[in-house]
C-alpha positions as CSV (number, residue, x, y, z in Angstrom):
1,M,-20.3,3.6,7.0
2,D,-17.1,4.1,9.1
3,E,-15.2,3.0,5.9
4,L,-16.0,6.1,4.6
5,S,-15.7,8.6,7.7
6,R,-12.2,6.9,7.6
7,A,-11.2,7.3,3.8
8,F,-12.8,11.7,4.2
9,L,-11.7,12.2,8.0
10,Y,-8.7,10.6,8.2
11,D,-6.8,8.4,4.8
12,L,-7.7,12.3,2.6
13,P,-6.4,15.0,4.8
14,A,-3.3,12.6,6.1
15,L,-2.4,12.0,2.2
16,A,-2.9,16.2,1.3
17,L,-0.5,16.4,4.3
18,V,1.7,14.0,3.3
19,V,1.3,15.4,-0.5
20,F,2.3,19.2,1.0
21,L,5.2,17.8,2.8
22,S,6.9,16.7,-0.2
23,Y,5.9,19.1,-2.8
24,R,8.2,21.3,-1.1
25,A,11.1,18.7,-0.4
26,L,11.0,16.5,-2.9
27,K,13.2,16.5,-6.4
28,P,12.2,15.2,-8.9
29,D,9.2,14.7,-7.6
30,P,6.9,11.7,-8.0
31,F,3.2,13.3,-7.6
32,V,4.0,14.3,-11.9
33,R,0.6,12.7,-13.0
34,P,0.0,9.4,-14.4
35,R,2.0,8.4,-16.6
36,K,0.6,5.3,-19.4
37,S,4.0,3.5,-18.4
38,D,2.8,3.4,-14.8
39,A,0.1,1.1,-15.8
40,L,2.0,-2.3,-16.7
41,P,4.4,-2.1,-13.2
42,A,1.2,-1.5,-11.6
43,V,-0.5,-5.1,-12.3
44,L,3.0,-7.1,-12.3
45,A,3.2,-5.7,-8.9
46,F,-0.9,-6.3,-8.4
47,I,-0.4,-10.1,-9.3
48,G,3.3,-10.1,-7.0
49,L,0.6,-8.6,-4.5
50,A,-1.7,-11.6,-4.8
51,L,1.0,-13.9,-4.9
52,I,3.0,-13.3,-1.8
53,S,-0.9,-13.2,0.3
54,T,-1.7,-16.4,-0.4
55,I,1.4,-17.4,-0.6
56,L,1.5,-16.6,3.3
57,G,-2.2,-17.7,3.7
58,Y,-1.9,-20.7,2.3
59,G,1.9,-20.8,5.3
60,E,-0.6,-19.3,7.9
61,A,-4.0,-21.6,7.5
62,F,-0.6,-24.8,8.0
63,M,0.7,-23.2,10.7
64,Y,-2.7,-22.6,12.8
65,P,-5.4,-24.4,10.9
66,A,-7.7,-23.4,14.3
67,E,-8.0,-19.8,13.1
68,E,-10.8,-18.6,11.7
69,P,-9.9,-15.8,9.2
70,Y,-10.2,-12.1,9.9
71,A,-14.2,-11.2,8.3
72,L,-14.8,-8.1,6.7
73,P,-18.2,-6.5,6.7
74,D,-19.7,-7.6,2.9
75,P,-20.6,-4.8,0.6
76,L,-24.1,-5.7,-0.3
77,S,-24.9,-2.4,-3.1
78,A,-23.5,-0.9,-5.6
79,L,-23.1,2.1,-2.9
80,D,-21.3,-0.3,-0.9
81,W,-19.2,-1.2,-3.3
82,L,-18.0,3.0,-3.4
83,V,-16.6,3.2,-0.5
84,V,-14.7,-0.1,-1.3
85,V,-13.1,1.7,-4.1
86,V,-12.8,5.3,-2.6
87,S,-11.4,4.0,1.0
88,C,-8.6,1.3,-1.7
89,V,-7.5,3.6,-3.2
90,S,-7.7,6.5,-0.4
91,T,-5.6,4.1,2.0
92,G,-3.6,2.7,-0.6
93,Y,-1.6,6.7,-2.3
94,L,-2.1,7.2,1.6
95,E,0.6,4.6,2.0
96,E,2.1,4.8,-1.1
97,S,2.6,8.3,-0.4
98,Y,4.3,8.0,2.8
99,F,6.3,4.9,2.6
100,R,7.6,5.0,-0.5
101,A,7.1,8.1,-2.2
102,Y,8.7,10.4,0.6
103,L,10.5,8.2,2.8
104,L,12.8,6.8,-0.7
105,T,12.7,10.3,-1.6
106,R,13.4,12.1,1.5
107,F,16.9,9.3,2.0
108,E,18.1,9.6,-1.2
109,G,19.1,13.8,-0.4
110,L,19.7,13.1,2.3
111,R,22.4,10.4,0.3
112,V,21.4,6.8,2.6
113,P,22.1,4.1,1.1
114,A,19.5,2.2,-1.2
115,A,19.4,-0.6,0.4
116,T,18.5,1.0,4.5
117,G,16.4,3.5,3.0
118,I,14.4,0.2,1.8
119,A,14.6,-2.2,5.0
120,V,13.3,1.5,7.2
121,S,10.3,1.8,4.7
122,V,9.2,-1.1,4.9
123,F,9.9,-1.9,8.3
124,L,7.7,0.9,9.8
125,F,5.5,-0.2,7.2
126,A,5.2,-3.0,8.3
127,L,4.7,-2.3,11.7
128,C,1.6,-0.1,11.1
129,H,0.4,-4.0,9.6
130,L,0.7,-4.9,13.8
131,Y,-3.1,-5.0,14.2
132,E,-3.5,-8.0,11.6
133,G,-0.5,-9.8,13.4
134,P,2.7,-11.9,13.2
135,W,1.3,-13.6,9.4
136,G,0.0,-9.3,8.5
137,V,3.5,-8.3,9.2
138,L,5.2,-10.7,7.5
139,N,2.5,-10.3,4.6
140,A,2.9,-6.6,5.4
141,A,6.7,-6.2,5.4
142,A,7.3,-8.6,2.0
143,A,4.7,-6.2,-0.2
144,G,6.4,-3.2,1.1
145,A,9.0,-5.0,-0.6
146,L,7.7,-5.1,-3.6
147,L,6.6,-1.9,-3.9
148,S,9.1,-0.2,-2.8
149,F,11.5,-2.1,-5.7
150,V,8.2,-0.3,-8.3
151,F,8.2,2.8,-6.8
152,L,12.5,2.9,-7.3
153,R,11.5,1.6,-11.2
154,T,9.1,3.7,-12.1
155,R,9.7,7.2,-9.7
156,S,6.4,7.8,-9.9
157,V,3.9,7.9,-7.0
158,H,1.3,5.8,-9.2
159,A,2.2,2.4,-10.2
160,A,3.1,1.7,-6.4
161,S,-0.2,3.5,-5.3
162,W,-2.7,1.6,-8.0
163,A,-1.3,-1.8,-7.6
164,H,-2.2,-1.4,-3.3
165,A,-5.3,0.2,-4.4
166,A,-6.1,-3.0,-6.4
167,Y,-5.2,-4.9,-3.5
168,N,-6.7,-4.2,-0.8
169,I,-10.0,-4.1,-3.4
170,F,-9.0,-7.9,-4.1
171,V,-8.1,-8.4,0.2
172,W,-11.7,-7.3,0.1
173,A,-13.4,-9.2,-2.9
174,S,-11.8,-12.9,-1.7
175,F,-13.5,-12.8,1.6
């Protein structure tokens, strides 16, 4: 129930705010409806995110073998899984809308070099994952770089958001 509350009381209102602020500021609009061409980059990005996470997970387990992995609560029913999916999709869209669509597009509008914009976006995204420890921050940084590339290639928030949401669901199902 905590996840559902977070999705409806934090993620969705924050997403609405980001989209509202972006709507007036961003041209072209990265929030246009999803396209069929967003599907393949989303699938490839998900595979990339899973590989990054797996490699870093093995690195962490090798360097710190005594530490217990972070445990997520087990979804036991269809309703629990629905809550997980709503939470993961809303989080994916919120984070990609802000860190990729809003920031990267605003930086372009301000004529900030692309590499600098990506670095700032990745840095801020990684900071938001400090609660996961150093390996989580490293994972978020690598994932943020990949998702920045996907956003810049597709110019749509959807491919990166779908990959992010699928990755979050994958993590939940894996633990």
